[in-house]
C-alpha positions in Angstrom: 100.3 111.5 105.2 98.0 108.8 106.4 96.7 109.0 110.0 93.6 108.0 112.0 91.1 110.2 113.9 90.6 108.2 117.0 88.1 110.3 119.1 86.1 113.5 119.4 87.7 115.4 122.3 85.3 118.3 122.9 82.7 120.6 121.2 84.5 123.7 122.4 86.3 125.6 121.2 84.0 125.8 118.1 84.0 123.9 115.8 85.2 121.1 118.0 88.4 119.3 118.8 89.5 115.8 117.6 92.4 113.5 118.5 94.4 112.1 115.5 97.1 109.5 115.7 100.1 109.0 113.5 102.4 106.0 113.7 105.9 106.7 112.6 108.3 104.4 110.6 109.5 102.8 113.8 106.0 102.0 115.1 105.8 104.8 117.6 102.4 106.4 117.9 102.0 110.2 118.1 98.9 112.1 119.1 97.6 115.4 117.7 94.8 117.2 119.4 93.4 120.2 117.4 90.3 121.7 115.8 88.6 119.2 113.5 88.8 121.3 110.3 92.6 121.2 110.4 92.4 117.4 109.7 89.1 117.3 107.9 88.5 118.6 104.4 85.3 116.6 103.9 83.4 117.6 107.1 83.2 114.0 108.5 84.8 114.6 111.9 82.2 115.5 114.5 80.9 114.4 117.8 78.5 111.8 116.3 81.0 110.3 113.8 82.0 106.6 114.2 85.7 106.5 115.2 88.3 105.5 114.1 88.3 107.4 110.8 91.2 107.2 108.3 92.4 110.6 107.1 95.5 112.4 105.8 97.5 115.1 107.7 99.0 117.9 105.6 102.8 117.8 105.7 105.9 118.9 103.9 108.6 116.5 102.8 112.0 117.5 104.1 114.2 114.6 103.1 114.0 111.1 101.5 115.8 108.1 103.0 115.4 105.0 100.8 111.9 103.7 101.9 111.5 106.4 104.6 110.7 110.1 104.4 111.3 112.9 106.8 108.3 115.2 107.1 107.1 118.2 109.0 103.6 119.0 110.0 104.7 122.6 110.9 104.1 123.4 107.2 101.5 124.1 105.9 99.1 124.2 108.9 101.5 124.6 111.9 100.3 121.5 113.8 102.3 119.6 116.3 101.7 116.7 118.6 100.7 116.9 122.3 104.4 116.4 122.9 105.2 119.5 120.7 106.7 117.4 117.9 106.2 118.3 114.3 109.0 116.4 112.6 108.6 112.7 111.8 110.2 109.8 109.9 107.5 107.9 108.2 107.4 105.0 105.6 107.2 106.1 102.0 103.9 104.3 101.6 102.4 106.4 104.4 102.3 109.4 102.1 99.0 110.0 100.3 
């Protein structure tokens, strides 16, 4: 699903940590902080990159609700927000 890398957090642990934000269907922002490769299949997230950067977070669709979708980021990569959330309701058009 679509999200935005907003900043480089730290160079350690290797290969570096990035903050990514997702806005759910109700407009609530959620922050993920994890190693850059979890969010970056194209090797563009690094300390010298110009943020913000649009990207996609891997997720699994759990349910469809008209123009909304219930997803989890626990599958396939086991990521969760800094608040320990991994289940979100997002707009259908947020899926890539």
